[in-house]
VOMAR-542623 format. One record per residue (C-alpha): residue number from 0; x, y, z. Coordinates in steps of 0.001 Angstrom, whole numbers. Example, Ala and Ser with C-alpha at 12.3 -4.5 7.8 and 13.67 -1.06 7.14 Angstrom:
BEGIN
<node 0,<12300,-4500,7800>>
<node 1,<13670,-1060,7140>>
//
This chain:
BEGIN
<node 0,<-36841,-113227,33680>>
<node 1,<-33744,-112231,31771>>
<node 2,<-32127,-108708,32586>>
<node 3,<-31265,-106800,29694>>
<node 4,<-29147,-103801,29479>>
<node 5,<-29431,-101195,27030>>
<node 6,<-26995,-98575,26364>>
<node 7,<-27637,-95572,23845>>
<node 8,<-27656,-91955,24221>>
<node 9,<-30991,-91807,21848>>
<node 10,<-33652,-91250,24471>>
<node 11,<-36265,-91931,22078>>
<node 12,<-34805,-95425,21100>>
<node 13,<-34118,-96189,24620>>
<node 14,<-37968,-95668,25314>>
<node 15,<-38878,-97729,22193>>
<node 16,<-36510,-100854,23303>>
<node 17,<-37779,-100280,26852>>
<node 18,<-41523,-100575,25763>>
<node 19,<-40888,-103464,23335>>
<node 20,<-38375,-105738,25469>>
<node 21,<-40609,-104992,28734>>
<node 22,<-43870,-105986,26236>>
<node 23,<-42120,-109718,25889>>
<node 24,<-41199,-110180,29424>>
<node 25,<-37938,-109156,29930>>
<node 26,<-36447,-106698,32973>>
<node 27,<-34946,-103882,31294>>
<node 28,<-32296,-101548,32333>>
<node 29,<-31450,-98458,30344>>
<node 30,<-28074,-96291,30367>>
<node 31,<-27364,-93259,28562>>
<node 32,<-23960,-93500,28222>>
<node 33,<-20709,-96071,28963>>
<node 34,<-19992,-94949,32505>>
<node 35,<-23529,-95408,33220>>
<node 36,<-23535,-98829,31573>>
<node 37,<-20422,-100323,33640>>
<node 38,<-21801,-99147,36859>>
<node 39,<-25345,-100778,36070>>
<node 40,<-23698,-103601,35098>>
<node 41,<-21733,-104057,38468>>
<node 42,<-24959,-103388,40515>>
<node 43,<-27312,-105674,38364>>
<node 44,<-25488,-108029,36208>>
<node 45,<-27204,-108325,33073>>
<node 46,<-28143,-111680,30836>>
<node 47,<-27529,-109698,27875>>
<node 48,<-26286,-106238,26613>>
<node 49,<-27586,-104105,23807>>
<node 50,<-24771,-101488,23038>>
<node 51,<-24585,-98459,20880>>
<node 52,<-21191,-98039,19710>>
<node 53,<-21671,-94235,19176>>
<node 54,<-21645,-92997,22923>>
<node 55,<-20956,-89630,24080>>
<node 56,<-18647,-90308,26817>>
<node 57,<-16382,-93297,25551>>
<node 58,<-16058,-95496,22819>>
<node 59,<-18437,-98464,22992>>
<node 60,<-15862,-100893,22476>>
<node 61,<-14489,-99985,25780>>
<node 62,<-17597,-101056,27570>>
<node 63,<-17625,-104122,25595>>
<node 64,<-14144,-104748,27028>>
<node 65,<-15305,-103787,30399>>
<node 66,<-18012,-106186,30382>>
<node 67,<-16344,-108967,28980>>
<node 68,<-13649,-108553,31615>>
<node 69,<-15792,-110488,34188>>
<node 70,<-19030,-111730,32173>>
<node 71,<-19541,-113934,29286>>
<node 72,<-23071,-112224,28743>>
<node 73,<-24089,-112077,24939>>
<node 74,<-23547,-108334,23864>>
<node 75,<-25458,-107076,20604>>
<node 76,<-23809,-104000,19135>>
<node 77,<-25783,-101178,17641>>
<node 78,<-23725,-99621,14788>>
<node 79,<-24386,-96866,12140>>
<node 80,<-23514,-97987,8447>>
<node 81,<-20490,-96058,8271>>
<node 82,<-18905,-97219,11168>>
<node 83,<-17669,-100501,9775>>
<node 84,<-14339,-100416,11549>>
<node 85,<-15878,-99828,14826>>
<node 86,<-18161,-102696,14473>>
<node 87,<-15190,-105167,13650>>
<node 88,<-13330,-103938,16582>>
<node 89,<-16554,-104604,19008>>
<node 90,<-16629,-108027,17652>>
<node 91,<-12911,-108594,17963>>
<node 92,<-13311,-107375,21974>>
<node 93,<-15963,-110020,22607>>
<node 94,<-19388,-108754,20950>>
<node 95,<-21508,-111480,19748>>
<node 96,<-23702,-109903,17068>>
<node 97,<-24551,-106637,15532>>
<node 98,<-27036,-104603,14170>>
<node 99,<-26803,-102013,11749>>
<node 100,<-28760,-98500,12258>>
<node 101,<-31564,-98251,11079>>
<node 102,<-33112,-101375,11858>>
<node 103,<-36398,-103496,12259>>
<node 104,<-37724,-103944,15946>>
<node 105,<-38665,-107473,14562>>
<node 106,<-35143,-108072,13638>>
<node 107,<-33489,-107050,16983>>
<node 108,<-36023,-108795,19238>>
<node 109,<-35192,-112128,17047>>
<node 110,<-31484,-111665,17639>>
<node 111,<-32056,-111063,21237>>
<node 112,<-34032,-114214,21566>>
<node 113,<-31220,-116136,19540>>
<node 114,<-28408,-114877,21881>>
<node 115,<-30206,-115733,24930>>
<node 116,<-30733,-119458,23637>>
<node 117,<-27312,-119648,22902>>
<node 118,<-26070,-118052,26200>>
<node 119,<-25285,-120249,29401>>
<node 120,<-25711,-118982,32694>>
<node 121,<-23190,-116037,33010>>
<node 122,<-23285,-114127,36139>>
<node 123,<-20308,-113831,38125>>
<node 124,<-19109,-111106,40710>>
<node 125,<-17117,-108619,38790>>
<node 126,<-14879,-107981,42012>>
<node 127,<-13215,-110810,43648>>
<node 128,<-11857,-110043,47239>>
<node 129,<-9242,-112235,49250>>
<node 130,<-7571,-111547,52665>>
<node 131,<-4479,-110185,50665>>
<node 132,<-5855,-108383,47654>>
<node 133,<-8733,-107268,45709>>
<node 134,<-9192,-107880,41793>>
<node 135,<-11569,-105768,40003>>
<node 136,<-12292,-107145,36881>>
<node 137,<-14535,-105029,35335>>
<node 138,<-12096,-101849,35741>>
<node 139,<-8936,-104303,35206>>
<node 140,<-7478,-103169,38429>>
<node 141,<-5763,-105110,41365>>
<node 142,<-5304,-103425,44682>>
<node 143,<-3182,-104527,47628>>
<node 144,<-3313,-103108,51122>>
<node 145,<-4896,-99883,49742>>
<node 146,<-2663,-99301,46777>>
<node 147,<-2763,-100237,43172>>
<node 148,<-669,-103240,42018>>
<node 149,<829,-102628,38723>>
<node 150,<764,-105470,36364>>
<node 151,<1664,-105962,32697>>
<node 152,<-781,-106619,29803>>
<node 153,<547,-110340,29771>>
<node 154,<9,-110551,33486>>
<node 155,<-3266,-109253,33796>>
<node 156,<-4492,-111499,31343>>
<node 157,<-3230,-114642,32862>>
<node 158,<-4526,-113691,35934>>
<node 159,<-7738,-112673,34367>>
<node 160,<-7871,-116424,33162>>
<node 161,<-7419,-117883,36363>>
<node 162,<-9872,-115765,38192>>
<node 163,<-12827,-116170,35690>>
<node 164,<-12204,-119688,36515>>
<node 165,<-11671,-119725,40064>>
<node 166,<-11601,-123043,41798>>
<node 167,<-11061,-124796,38707>>
<node 168,<-7768,-126376,37289>>
<node 169,<-6841,-124440,34272>>
<node 170,<-4386,-126723,31860>>
<node 171,<-937,-125249,30847>>
<node 172,<-2350,-125636,27032>>
<node 173,<-5671,-123541,27868>>
<node 174,<-3428,-120781,29686>>
<node 175,<-997,-120860,26623>>
<node 176,<-3563,-120562,23842>>
<node 177,<-5743,-118050,25627>>
<node 178,<-2769,-115559,26880>>
<node 179,<8,-116140,24026>>
<node 180,<-1743,-117909,21199>>
<node 181,<-1829,-121274,19855>>
<node 182,<1415,-121175,18426>>
<node 183,<2784,-121048,22164>>
<node 184,<911,-123970,23234>>
<node 185,<4299,-125791,24485>>
<node 186,<5871,-122824,25974>>
<node 187,<5411,-123945,29671>>
<node 188,<8608,-122091,30660>>
<node 189,<6465,-118746,29921>>
<node 190,<3696,-120000,32503>>
<node 191,<6493,-120756,35012>>
<node 192,<8085,-117216,34485>>
<node 193,<4679,-115061,34578>>
<node 194,<3270,-117127,37453>>
<node 195,<6226,-116243,39680>>
<node 196,<6083,-112489,38698>>
<node 197,<2080,-112655,39631>>
<node 198,<3082,-114457,43051>>
<node 199,<5782,-112090,43912>>
<node 200,<3062,-108861,43447>>
<node 201,<168,-110580,45152>>
<node 202,<1128,-113602,47477>>
<node 203,<2088,-112880,51121>>
<node 204,<4351,-115354,50951>>
<node 205,<5572,-116155,47460>>
<node 206,<7456,-119337,48233>>
<node 207,<4452,-120791,49645>>
<node 208,<1291,-119436,47437>>
<node 209,<-1852,-119556,48981>>
<node 210,<-3828,-118144,45968>>
<node 211,<-2181,-119190,42774>>
<node 212,<-1309,-122629,43005>>
<node 213,<625,-124953,40761>>
<node 214,<-891,-128305,39833>>
<node 215,<2654,-130033,38772>>
<node 216,<2343,-131290,35192>>
<node 217,<-1046,-130202,34536>>
<node 218,<-1874,-126332,35070>>
<node 219,<-2732,-123689,37812>>
<node 220,<-5520,-122820,39921>>
<node 221,<-6719,-119632,41902>>
<node 222,<-8311,-120335,44969>>
<node 223,<-9675,-117301,46510>>
//
């Protein structure tokens, strides 16, 4: 049974979506605001998210970013017709599809089915713990010895890609493309500099890394 997280501050719409999705065999989790949605997604990782961009407590795009930090579950955003720019920002942040309000229930259900068909298994733990440090992908936070570790946006992006591929070799080219863009895929010196910075902040012994490993001439691997 696929679990669908529905996020909207319109109680009547929440009720309608719960009834229609439940009737078609989906497990439905409801959230009236962004904070509740992120907490619910952490406790019960969804297979798909239906998200209204006009939330009372935070920008819906921030919810997309929070979920996308640790999960590749499809996100379908709901947007009023006049919020065109917010829709574009949501898609850029990682949303997979959008439906413009007002919408027909049959259209939304068809988009839900299509998104679930396209999706690969997506459940990942949002919090990764090692003996030396803890990474909260949803909150974009790293702690060590009970204190926050300050990372630059580039350091965080690099760490996030490695953590999301924990145990796997991530090639130098893939890292450079994802973090810096396709024009930088030969700038391997960038990786040496930033991986060294991450090791200095996270590894108990940066000279003998235990978690952020180099595969010479190939790439890097995060081993939790």
